[in-house]
C-alpha positions in Angstrom: 11.0 1.9 32.6 8.4 4.4 31.5 6.9 4.5 28.0 8.7 7.0 25.7 6.9 9.9 24.3 4.7 9.3 21.3 5.0 11.1 17.9 1.6 10.6 16.3 1.5 10.9 12.5 -2.0 12.5 12.2 -4.7 11.0 9.9 -7.7 12.9 11.2 -8.5 16.2 13.0 -10.7 14.2 15.4 -7.8 12.3 16.9 -6.1 15.6 17.7 -9.2 16.8 19.5 -9.3 13.6 21.5 -5.7 13.5 22.5 -4.5 17.2 22.6 -4.5 17.3 26.4 -2.1 14.3 26.6 1.3 15.8 27.4 3.1 12.6 26.3 1.9 12.9 22.7 3.4 15.2 20.0 1.4 15.5 16.8 3.0 15.2 13.4 1.0 16.7 10.6 1.5 15.7 6.9 1.6 19.1 5.1 -0.3 20.0 1.9 2.0 20.4 -1.1 4.9 18.5 0.5 3.4 15.1 1.3 2.2 12.0 -0.5 0.6 8.8 0.8 -2.0 10.2 3.2 -5.8 10.4 3.2 -5.7 13.9 4.7 -3.2 16.6 4.4 -3.1 19.8 6.4 -2.4 23.5 5.6 -0.1 25.1 8.0 -2.8 27.5 9.0 -4.9 24.6 10.3 -2.3 23.7 12.9 -3.0 25.7 16.0 -1.2 23.7 18.7 2.5 22.9 19.3 3.3 20.3 16.7 5.8 18.8 14.2 5.3 18.8 10.5 5.9 15.9 8.0 7.5 16.4 4.6 8.0 13.2 2.6 8.0 14.2 -1.0 11.3 14.0 -3.0 11.5 17.5 -4.3 12.8 18.8 -7.6 14.4 22.3 -7.9 11.0 24.0 -8.1 9.7 22.1 -5.1 12.8 23.0 -3.1 12.3 26.7 -3.8 8.6 26.4 -2.8 9.7 24.7 0.4 12.3 27.4 1.0 9.6 30.1 0.9 7.2 27.9 3.0 9.7 27.3 5.8 10.8 30.9 6.1 7.3 31.8 7.3 6.8 28.8 9.6 4.8 29.8 12.7 6.3 29.5 16.2 4.0 26.6 17.2 5.8 24.3 14.8 8.5 22.8 16.9 10.0 20.2 14.6 10.0 18.7 11.1 10.4 15.1 10.0 11.6 14.7 6.4 13.4 12.3 4.0 14.9 14.6 1.3 18.4 15.8 2.0 17.6 18.9 -0.1 15.1 19.8 2.7 18.0 19.5 5.2 20.1 21.8 3.1 17.4 24.5 3.1 16.9 24.1 6.9 20.6 24.6 7.5 21.1 27.5 5.1 18.0 29.4 6.3 19.0 28.6 9.9 15.5 27.4 10.9 15.5 26.8 14.7 13.3 23.7 14.8 14.0 20.1 15.7 15.1 18.2 12.6 14.3 14.4 12.3 15.5 12.5 9.3 13.2 9.7 8.1 14.8 7.7 5.3 12.1 5.0 5.4 14.0 1.7 4.6 17.4 3.1 5.2 19.1 4.0 8.5 19.9 0.4 9.3 23.1 0.7 11.3 24.5 3.1 13.9 27.5 4.2 11.8 25.3 5.7 9.1 22.8 7.1 11.6 25.6 8.8 13.6 26.9 10.3 10.4 23.5 11.9 9.8 23.2 12.9 13.5 26.0 15.4 13.0 23.5 17.4 10.9 20.1 16.6 12.4 18.7 16.2 15.9 17.4 12.7 15.5 16.7 10.0 12.9 14.1 7.3 12.5 15.5 3.7 12.7 14.4 1.5 9.9 11.9 -1.2 11.1 13.3 -3.6 8.5 16.0 -4.9 10.8 16.0 -7.3 13.7 15.3 -6.3 17.3 18.9 -7.0 18.2 20.1 -4.7 15.5 17.8 -2.0 16.7 19.1 -2.4 20.2 22.6 -2.2 19.0 21.8 1.1 17.3 20.2 2.4 20.5 23.3 1.5 22.4 25.7 3.4 20.1 23.6 6.3 18.7 25.1 9.6 19.7 21.7 11.2 20.1 18.3 9.9 21.0 16.6 8.4 18.0 13.0 7.6 16.9 11.5 4.2 16.7 8.7 3.3 14.2 6.5 1.6 16.8 3.2 1.0 15.1 1.5 1.5 11.8 1.1 0.4 8.2 4.6 0.6 6.5 5.5 2.5 3.4 6.7 -0.2 1.0 7.2 2.1 -2.0 6.9 5.7 -3.0 6.6 6.7 -6.7 6.1 10.1 -8.3 3.8 8.4 -10.8 0.0 8.4 -10.3 -0.2 4.6 -10.1 -3.9 4.3 -9.4 -4.8 6.6 -12.3 -2.6 4.5 -14.6 -4.2 1.3 -13.2 -7.6 2.7 -13.9 -6.7 3.6 -17.4 -5.1 0.3 -18.2 -7.9 -1.9 -16.7 -10.8 0.5 -17.4 -11.7 0.6 -13.7 -12.4 3.2 -11.1 -10.7 2.4 -7.7 -10.4 6.0 -6.7 -7.4 7.6 -5.0 -7.2 5.1 -2.1 -7.4 1.4 -2.8 -6.7 -2.1 -1.5 -5.3 -4.3 -4.3 -4.0 -7.8 -4.5 -0.8 -8.7 -6.4 -1.7 -11.7 -8.7 1.5 -13.8 -8.6 1.8 -14.3 -4.8 -1.6 -13.0 -3.8 -0.1 -10.4 -1.6 -2.4 -7.5 -0.6 -1.4 -3.9 -0.4 -3.0 -0.5 0.3 -2.3 2.4 -2.0 -2.9 6.2 -1.7 -2.4 8.6 -4.6 -2.5 12.3 -4.9 -1.3 14.7 -7.6 2.3 14.3 -6.4 2.5 10.5 -6.7 1.6 7.3 -4.9 2.6 5.3 -1.8 2.1 1.6 -1.5 1.6 0.4 2.1 1.6 -3.0 3.8 -1.9 -4.4 4.1 -1.5 -5.1 7.8 0.1 -2.7 10.4 3.6 -3.2 11.7 3.5 -3.9 15.4 6.7 -2.9 17.2 5.1 -2.1 20.5 7.6 -4.4 22.2 10.2 -1.6 21.6 8.3 1.3 23.2 10.2 1.3 26.5 13.8 1.3 25.2 16.4 3.8 26.3 18.0 6.5 24.1 14.7 7.1 22.3 13.3 10.6 21.5 9.9 9.4 20.3 8.0 6.3 19.5 6.4 7.0 16.1 2.9 5.8 15.4 1.6 6.2 11.9 -2.2 6.8 12.0 -2.9 6.2 8.3 -5.7 3.6 7.9 -6.3 3.5 11.7 -9.4 4.6 13.4 -9.3 7.0 16.3 -10.4 4.2 18.6 -7.6 1.9 17.4 -5.0 4.7 17.9 -6.2 5.5 21.5 -6.1 1.8 22.4 -2.6 1.4 21.0 -1.3 4.4 22.9 -3.0 3.5 26.2 -2.4 -0.2 26.2 0.0 -1.6 28.7 0.7 -4.8 26.6 1.9 -5.3 23.1 -1.5 -6.1 21.6 -0.3 -9.1 19.8 -3.7 -10.7 20.1 -5.1 -7.8 17.9 -2.2 -7.1 15.7 -0.1 -10.3 15.4 1.4 -9.4 12.1 5.0 -8.1 12.4 7.5 -6.9 10.0 10.6 -6.9 12.2 13.0 -9.2 10.4 14.2 -12.4 12.0 17.3 -12.3 9.9 20.2 -9.9 10.0 20.7 -7.5 7.1 24.4 -8.3 6.8 25.5 -11.6 5.4 29.0 -13.1 5.0 29.3 -14.6 1.5 30.8 -18.0 1.3 34.2 -18.1 -0.4 35.2 -20.7 -3.0 35.8 -24.1 -1.6 
């Protein structure tokens, strides 16, 4: 089997310059005003090649209206959108925007029945990486349209509209900036955090490595999240013929099923 096409969530303009001639790679740009959790965001005028855009803010009424005006004037080189707010989908349908629609609900989309229900309204959906490999393969077997696999990258653990790092700085009288690596005191768990004016995203400290899944059938894209990764790391990940477990042994694919049968009374 051949590798599936890659959807690369862009973290730097330099990686686009290095990989723009690769026909197997589609770039996914986090858009200014509609994204949170990225070191770099991009104005639509900065995107000059055929690409997808990423919208991951949960929008209020005013935000939805801003998105409505934004998407009406989307240029022809924007071929698709990845999003997680159903309000965004409602706008796309009502405005009849002719681009590929991919639903990314982060820790949801864990079974083929819910995914197939969404696939009646969107072109594809990102499968949650929180489930087992067997559960992912079951979804691939029964999904009514090709889906997207989160194949590599630091995982979004939590998104908040609050400016958590700003609050942290005020409380502890510190200055960790808008991007920080912090350690939770009770279990000594480390996290990475990025904040902007729209809120904060907490990421896993180590990247998720799901490269073992990149040759599966019924897949539209293998998604690679470039946040916190250098250009060299991204190129190595894309070009490697093995799963790079020696470099990135830390995995988040669960070894336990997400559905449990509760024991009845004896």
